[in-house]
N, C-alpha and C positions, 0 to 999 in steps of 0.2 A: 097303886095309883100311878099313872104316868105323869111326867112333868108337862107344863104347858108347851114347851118346845117339842116334846114327843107327840103331843096330841094336836099339833098344828096342821094335821092333815097328812094323808099318805101320798104326798106329792113332793117333787123335787123343788127346792127353793132357789131363787136367784143367787148368784155369787156376787156379793157386795163387799168390797175391801178397799183399803187405802192403797196407793201406789207403792211398789217396792222401793226401798232406799237404794239409790245408785249414785255414781260419781256425778252424773249430770242432773240428778233430781234428788238431793239429799234430804228433803223435807217431805214427810208423809202427810197427805191430805185425804180425808174420808169424803165420799160422796154425800151431797146434801139433797135429799129427795123429799119433795112435798108429800104430805100424808094423803092428799087426794089423788095422787098418781098411782099407777099400777105397773109393777114389774112382773112379767110372766116367768114361769119356771124355765130353767135353762138359760135365762138371760144373764149378762155379766156387766157390772158397772164397777170401774176401778179408778181410783184417784180423785183429783180435783174436778168433780162434775157437779153442776147445779142443775137439778131437774125440777122445773116449776110445777104449778098446779095442773091437774087433770091431764097429765101426759100418759099415753099408753105405750108401753114397751112390750112387744110381742115376743114369743119364744125364739130362742137362738139369736138374740141381738147381742152384739159385743160393743160396749162403750168403754174404751180403754185409754184413759188419760195417764199413761205411764211414761210416755216420751214427750210428745207435744201436750201442752197443758196451759190453761184450764179449758174445760168445755162448758157450754151453756146451752140448755134446751128449754125453750120457752113454753108457755102454757098452751094447752090444747093441741100439742104436737103429737103425732103418732109415728112410731118407728116400727115398721112391720117386720115380719119374720125374716131372719137372716141378715138384717142390716148391720153394717160395720162402721163404727166411728173410731178413727185413729188420727194421730197428727205427728208431723215432723218436729224434731227438737228445735227449740228456739225460733220457730217460724210462727208469727202471730198476725192476726188482723185486729186493728184498733176499733173498738166500739165504745162510745161514750167515755173515751179517755183511758180505757183499760184494754190490755192486750188479751186476745183469746186465740187458742189454737183452732177451735171450732165454736162458732156462734150460730145457733139455730133459733130463729125468732118464733113468734106465736103462730099457731094454726098451720103448721108445716106438716106435710105428709112425705115421709121417706118410705117408698114402697118396697116390696119384697126383694131381698137380695142386693139392694143398692149399697154402694160404698161412698161415704163422705169422709174425705181425708184432709186434715188441716195442713196448711193454713186455709181457712174457708169461712165465708160468711154466707148465710142463707136467710133471706128476708121473710117477711110475713106472708103467709098463705102461698108459699112455694110448694109445687108438687114435683117430687123427684121420682121418676118412674122405675119400673122393675129393672134391676141389674144395671142401672145407670151409675156413672162414676162422676163425682164432683171433687176436684182436687186443685188446690191453689187457685181459688176463684172467689169472686164476689158476685152473688146472685141476688138481685134486688127483688122486692115484693111482687107477688103475683106471677112469677115466672112458672112455666110449665116445661119440665124436662122429661122428654118421652123415654120409653123403655130402651135400654142398651145404648143410650147416648153418653158421650163423654164431654165434660166441661173442664178445661184445665189451662195450664200455662199462663196463669195470672190474668185471665180475661175478666172483664166486668160485663155482666149481663144486665141490661136495663130492665126497668119494670115492665111486667106484663108481656114478656117476650116468649115465643114458642120455640123450643129446641126439638126438631123432628126426631122420630125414631132412628136410632143408629147414627145420628150426626156426631161429628168430631169437631168440637168448637175449641180450637187451640190457638186462635189469633183474635185480636180485637176487631180486625176487619170482618171476620166471620161472625163475631158476636154482634157487631153493629148492623149486619145485614139481616138479622133474624126478624121475622114478622111478628105481629101481635098474636096472642093466644086466641084461637078460634072459639066460638061460643060453645061448641059441644065439649071441647076439652075443659073449658072453664067450668061448665056444669058438672062434668065428671069429677073434677078435683073438689068441687063444693060438696057433692054427694059423698065422696070418700071421707071428707072431713066430718060431715054430719054423722055418719055411721060410727066412726072411730071415737068421736067425742063421748059417745055413750059407754064405751068399753071400760074405762077406769072404774067408774062407780059400780057397774054391774059385776065386773070381775072381783072387785074388792068384797062385795056381798057374797059372791060365790066361794071365795077362799077364806073369808072370816072377817068379823067386825073389829077384832083386836089388832093392834099395831105394835111392832117393835120400834125402837128408837130410830131406826133407819128408814121407817116408813113402809115396811113389808107387812102385808095383811096375814093374819093367821087366826084360826079358831081356838080360843082359849079354853073352851069347854073340854071336859074329859070325854072319852068315847062313850061312857055310860050316859052322860048328859046328852050327847049328840043323838043317841039312839032312843031317847025318851020321846 
């Protein structure tokens, strides 16, 4: 008879661990992942990371709070394939009186291959497009950042602004000149959210109803029971 861990499915599991002990970060912190969220195979979550309810983390996502820390990922957010989250040492954004390397609010979409690098704040219902880069920036709610765009250099993007494809927003003057999100982009972001909010529960059922203490789903039945 195989153990529960061995019978948890013939699939690779996410890599979840505390941060390594270093001279600049001597205290280990383990990720805190809500049991309703889902971490896909090949994804990685390291260090002081809070992942709230119904978050979907796709394959090959790297959430690495080993230098800049802590990270916060709000409910109903989805991090799509190949997304990278990392932060600079001792550079933080203040949210509710607490400092964060990266703070991602509710119902945010970070699309395939995007990089979010702290210090960074991303507000509610923000869309970050394919291969976009957000670094050292404050992005308020409802912003749409198109594919291959860059937002950086300490800029503050106001609510509901549209960053065009390939744009390089590295000054407040450029940020202030951005137009509002067009209706078709707003609808696209809304539809992406609708689709991805169904994934955590559905994938958890696919991978198994049992949960380890870190929140990862697995099938606790033996292979014989699964085949019945």
